[in-house]
C-alpha positions in Angstrom: 175.2 70.7 26.3 175.4 70.9 29.4 178.2 72.9 29.9 176.3 75.8 27.7 173.4 74.7 30.3 175.3 75.8 33.1 177.3 79.2 32.0 173.4 80.2 31.3 172.5 79.5 34.7 175.4 81.3 36.4 174.9 84.1 33.7 170.9 84.3 34.6 171.9 84.9 38.5 172.6 87.2 39.0 169.8 88.8 37.5 167.0 86.9 38.8 168.6 87.4 42.8 169.0 91.5 42.0 165.2 91.3 40.8 164.4 89.4 44.0 166.0 92.8 46.2 163.0 94.2 46.1 160.6 95.7 48.7 157.0 96.1 49.9 156.7 100.5 52.1 154.1 100.8 54.1 153.6 104.8 54.8 151.4 105.8 57.6 150.7 109.1 56.7 149.3 111.3 59.7 147.0 114.2 60.3 144.9 113.7 57.1 142.0 116.2 58.3 139.2 114.6 57.0 137.7 111.8 55.1 137.5 113.8 51.0 139.5 112.5 48.2 143.1 110.4 48.2 146.0 110.0 49.8 149.0 109.6 47.7 153.0 109.2 48.7 155.6 108.8 46.1 158.8 107.2 47.3 161.7 108.5 45.0 164.8 108.5 43.4 167.0 111.0 44.2 166.9 112.7 40.5 163.0 111.8 40.5 162.4 113.8 44.4 160.0 116.5 43.6 159.6 116.2 39.7 155.8 115.8 38.7 156.3 112.4 38.0 158.4 109.6 40.4 157.9 105.5 38.9 156.9 104.7 43.3 153.7 105.0 43.1 150.8 104.6 46.0 147.7 106.0 47.0 144.2 104.9 49.7 141.1 106.9 50.4 141.7 109.3 52.3 140.1 109.4 56.4 141.1 111.6 58.9 143.7 110.3 60.9 145.9 108.4 60.4 146.2 106.5 56.1 148.7 103.5 55.3 149.4 102.7 51.9 151.7 100.6 50.7 154.1 100.8 47.1 155.1 97.8 46.3 158.4 96.2 44.2 160.7 98.2 45.5 164.4 98.2 44.5 166.2 98.5 47.0 168.2 101.8 47.6 168.5 105.7 48.6 165.0 107.1 49.2 163.0 110.1 49.9 159.2 109.5 50.6 156.4 112.4 49.3 152.9 112.7 50.3 150.4 114.9 50.1 145.8 114.7 50.8 144.6 115.1 47.1 140.9 116.8 48.8 139.4 116.9 45.2 140.9 113.5 43.5 142.0 116.2 40.2 145.2 114.3 40.7 147.8 116.6 41.2 148.5 119.1 44.4 147.2 121.9 43.8 149.2 125.6 44.3 148.3 128.9 45.1 150.1 131.3 42.4 152.2 132.0 45.3 153.3 128.4 44.6 151.5 127.2 48.5 150.3 124.0 48.1 146.5 124.3 49.4 146.2 120.4 50.6 148.4 118.7 53.2 151.3 117.7 52.0 154.3 115.5 54.2 158.0 114.0 54.4 159.7 110.9 55.4 161.8 111.3 58.3 159.3 114.4 58.8 161.8 116.4 57.5 161.1 120.9 58.2 160.2 122.5 56.1 159.3 127.1 56.2 161.1 128.6 52.5 160.0 125.5 50.2 160.5 122.2 50.2 162.4 120.5 51.5 166.6 118.9 50.3 166.5 115.5 49.7 169.0 114.6 51.9 166.7 116.4 54.6 163.7 113.7 53.5 165.9 110.5 52.6 166.2 106.7 54.1 167.9 103.3 52.6 166.2 101.1 51.9 167.5 98.2 52.5 164.9 95.1 53.5 162.1 93.2 52.6 159.8 94.9 54.7 159.3 98.1 55.2 157.5 100.8 57.1 157.8 104.7 57.9 155.7 107.5 59.0 155.0 111.2 58.2 153.0 113.4 59.2 150.6 115.5 56.5 151.0 119.9 56.6 148.0 121.8 56.1 148.5 126.3 55.1 145.6 127.0 55.2 
């Protein structure tokens, strides 16, 4: 009986230890132009980057200047953050008919974008600490 208990605990331990390897990411978003709506941050894996759905999302009320958004329970790994100022609070990034953002957008590492969004590699960071902070700046195109 005790051998079985030891075996069960030994098998469960790696899963328990792995479950403890999560982080809280605090993103400071610079350059919010007004207090309308919300600021949304998505922290995405390579597979989810620039896609409509991302598993790790946070939001905070907008205010002019800097806004802090927290995303909790992030597994350790490599991610890229994307943010936008949802001025009309419709929960999606509004774009022109050409696909240009009508609301402020930004990416981790302040990854540059000229003729489209940056690559995952340009915006990526490695999450290996339980409390992680990053900053990014919004860019408005109007």
